[in-house]
N, C-alpha and C positions, 0 to 999 in steps of 0.2 A: 138650322143645321141641315145639310143635305142628307138624303136618305142613304146614300152609299157610304156616308161617313159615320153611320150609327150601327150599333149591334143590338139586336133585340134580346132581352133577358129571357125570353121564352124559348125553350128548346124546340127546334124544328120550325121556328118562325122565319122561314126563308132559307134557301139553300146555303147562303154564305154564313148566316148566323148559326145554323145547325152544325155546319162543318167546324166552325170555330169552337163551339162548346163541346162537341164530341172530342175535339183534340185536347181539351183540358181535363176530361174525365179519364180515369185510369182504366186501361184495358184489363181483361182477365189475366193476361200474362204479366202485366205490371203489378197487379195486386198480388199475384203469387210470388213475384220477386221481392216485394216489400215484406211479405210474411216471412220469407226466408231471412231477410235482413233483421227483422225483429227478433227472430229466433237466435241469431248470432250476436245480438247486442248485449254488451256486458252489463250486468246488474251491479249494484253496490256490493253485494255479497261476493260476486265474481271478482271484482276489483280487489277486495280485501284478501281473497285467497291467492290471487296472483302476486300481490305485494309480499305476502308471507313466503311464498315459494321463491320469489326473487331474493328475499333476504337470506333464505336458507342456501340458495345457490351461491350467493356472495360469501357467506360464511365458509362453505366448503372450499371455494376457490382460495380464500385467504389462508385456510388451514393448509391446503396443498402447497401454496407459495412458501409459507413459513417452514414447512417440512423440508421442501427442496433446498431452501437457504441453509437450514441446519445441516442437511446432508452435505451440502457444498462446503460448509465450514469444517465439518468433520473430515472431509476429503483432504482439506489443507493439512491436517495433522498427520495424514497417512501418505501424503505425496512423496515423502522421502523414501518410504518403503515400497513404492510402486515401481516394480522393475520395468513396466511397460512405458513409463514416463520418459520421454526423450528430451532432455534439457536443451539439446542442440536446436530443437524446433521452437524454443521459447525464450531464447536469449534476448537481451536488450539489443534492439536494432538501431544502431547509431544513424544509419542512412535514412531510416524511416523518421527518426526524431528530428533530423536535420537534413531535409531533402535538397536544400539549396546549397551546393558546394562552393559556389563562387563567392568570395568575400565581398561584402557590401560596404564595410567600413563606414557606416553612417554616423558613428560617434564623432562629435565635434572635437573632443579631446580624449586622449588616452593617458592613463596613469604613467608617470615617469618610470621607465625600466620595464614596462610590459613586454613580454615576449611576442615576437611577430606572429607566431602561430595562434595566439589568443585574440588577436585584434578583430577577426571576423566574428567570433562569438561575443566579444565584448560590445561590438557594434549592435548586436541583436539584443543583448541584455547586460546591463552594467552590473548586475548582481553576480555574474559568473565569477567564481573564485578559483577554478582550476579544473583538473581532469583526474579522475580516479580510475585505476586499472589494476586488476589482478591477473597476471599473465596466465593464459590457458583457461580462462573462465569467461563468462558473459558479463562480468562486472567490468565495464569499460565505457565510461562516458563522463560528461561534464558534471560538476557540482556547483551549486550556487550558495549564496549566503545573503539572508535578509536581516531586517532589524529585530526579528523575533523568530522563534522556532515553529510558528503556526502558519505563516504566510504561504510557504511552499508545500504544506501538507497535501493540499488539493489543488495545486496549480502546476502547469507545465513550464517548460523553460522560458516561454514567452510571457509568463505571468497570467495566462488565461486560466479560468476555472476549469479544472479537469480532474474528475474522480478516478481517471485511469492514469494518473501521472506516473511517469517512469523516472523521475528525477531524483538524484542524490542531492542532499543539501547539508551544509556545514552548520554546526551550532553557531548562533549569532554572536556568541562571546569569543569565538576563536579569532586568532590573529594570523594574518597571512601578509607579512610585511614585505616591502619592496627590497629590503636588504636580506631577505631570507628568514626573517624572524617568524617563529612559530610558537604557539601556546605550549605549555607543558604537556597538555593532553589535547590533541586535535580530534574532534568528534564529528563524524559524518553519519547522517541518518539516511535510511532508504526503506521503502515498503518491501515487505516480504514477497507478496504476490500482487500483481496489478494487471487485471484483465488477462491478456494473452502473454504477458511478459513476467519474468521472475525477479527482476531488479536485484534485491539483496538476498534472494532465496539461497544462493550458494554459500552465504555465510554459514548457514546451518550445516552444510556439507563438511565443514571443519570439525564437526563433532566426531567424525570418522578419522582415526589416526592416519590411515593410508592416504586419505585425501589431503590431509595437511602435509604429508611428506612430499607430495607432488606439486603443492602450491604454497611454498613457505615464505613467499615475499609479496609485498604490495608496493605499487608504484603510485606516487602522488605528485602530480605536476601542479604547481601554483602559477599565477600570472608571471612569476618572477624566477622560477627555478624548478629543477627536477630533484625528487627525493625518492629513496628506496627504503623500505621498512621490513624488518624481520618479524614474522609472526611468532608469538610465544604463548598464546593461549586463546581458548574459545570456551565460553560458558553460557549457561542459561540463568537468568536472574529475574526476580519479580520487581516491579516498580511500585508495588502496593505493599506497604509494610504489614498490613493486616493479614496478608496471605503469605508472609515469610517471617514468621516468628516475631512479628512486631518491629523488625529492623530491615531497612533497605540498604543495599550496597550502592552507594552513590557513585557509580562508575562514570557517569557523564559530567564529571567535574573537571573543567579545564584549568583549575587554579591550584591543584595540589603542589606542594613545595618539593624541593629536592629531598628534604628530610623525610617527607611522607612517601617518597617513591617506593622504597623497599616494602613497607607494610601494605601499601596499595597494591603492588604487584604480587605480594604474598597472598592477598585476598583473591586476586585473579587466578593464581595457580591452584589455590585450594578448590576453586570452582571449575577450573578448566578440565575438559574431557581428555586432554593430553598434556604431557610435560616434556619439554625438550631441553636437556642440560646443555645442549650445544648453543643455546641463545641465552647469554647472561644479561643481567640488568645492572646498570650503574645508576647512582643517585642523580647524575646529571643528564640521563637519557631523556629524550623527547618521546612521547608515547602517542600512538594512533589508536583510535577506538571507532570501530564500525558497528553500528547498532541497528537491529531490525526486529520485527515482531516474530514470535514463534508460537506455534499452536500445539506443542507437545503435551501441554497440560490442558485437558479437556475443560470446556466451559470456563476458561480463564484467559482473557485477552490482555492481561496485564503483565505478560512475561516477554522478555527480550532475549534474543540470541546475540551475543557480543563477541566480536573478534578483536583481539589486542595485538599490537605490534610495536616494536621500538625502532627508532630511526637508526639507520646505518651510520656509524661514526666516521669522521674524517679519516681516510686512509684504510678503513676496514674493508675486507673482502665482502662483497655483496652476497656471495653464495652462502647457503645455510647448511650446516652439517646436521642431518636428521637421523644419523645412524643410531644415536642413543635415545631417540624419542620413544616414549611409551604411553600407553593408555592409562589414564587416571581412573581406576575403578572405584575409588573412594571419594570422588568429587562431591562437593557440596551442591545441593539442588534447592530450589525454593521449597518451602515447607509443604505447599499444596501438592507437590509432586509425590512426596512420601505418602501423603494421605491418599492420593489417587492410586498408588501402587500397593497400598496396604502395608507399608513398611514403617518402622520406627525411625524418626528423624534423629540421627546421632549428633546433629549440629544445633539442635533447637535451643540449647543453653549457651552456645558459643557466641562471643561478640562478633560484630561486623565492623569492618574498617570504617572509621569516621574521620573526615578531614578536620572536624572541629576539635 
């Protein structure tokens, strides 16, 4: 092995070897730097303390998030009384929900008798069943119908998963026939609040008599025809029997008979926040039910605000006489409401309408 290719293990044994070994040894500055690093190195005890602190930070963060969510839910219950809330800024935005205005007409076949104005929507989604509108409000958009009442709870018009859905959807049991056939009770659901939109929040506005007087009709367009309905009641109802004296008013029933129409509507008027003698009810009338959540009873999400209307009869004037309408101060409320308000429930022993 040639001498120039070897390195002596003895320090200072030649200029090249000495320089090499000197380079491997730590200088005083490097030793000082290593000491600083050793001082900053985490011991097992240090790691345990950091883990405990991180867990405490996470717990505090979780508490703050739960608190803010609770405050947000509580805000829902007070939003009706918030004078600064401008509903015009939070209405259902049809243009945003359907940005493409040109009809695509992708559907290979359309149902016989479908109206021309629905073909574009039907091309996008064959579940479309019609269009719901309350003049002068933000309730103005299409409604769909699936094979159950769960599918569109968290889906948008295009069937995509969407927790901010703005969609109205009809009860899967309802009939919208090509010949204009409708169920005895047509039921349409909508979320109360959804992100930056109000969807069915204005249903709760009908608890105010003056609001009802200025919005007394509902328009419902199906794929096959146009209908107008006269509003006759708005009420709050629990869907949990245990929170309402052990009995639930089954208002979302499309199958009530003509014979049950009067007792059914009497139950509605007992609970309604207003009564209008100017809208009568006949046993053969078709009824419309618009249902949404309400947060007027704290810590209870099992309550609904429900708007009821009846179909304008053939040849009847579509205008509604509201001159005799009055507030129903003795309305029936869910039992949990009386508990919340510290009041005695005068209806606790009274029966509830039952279609059975």
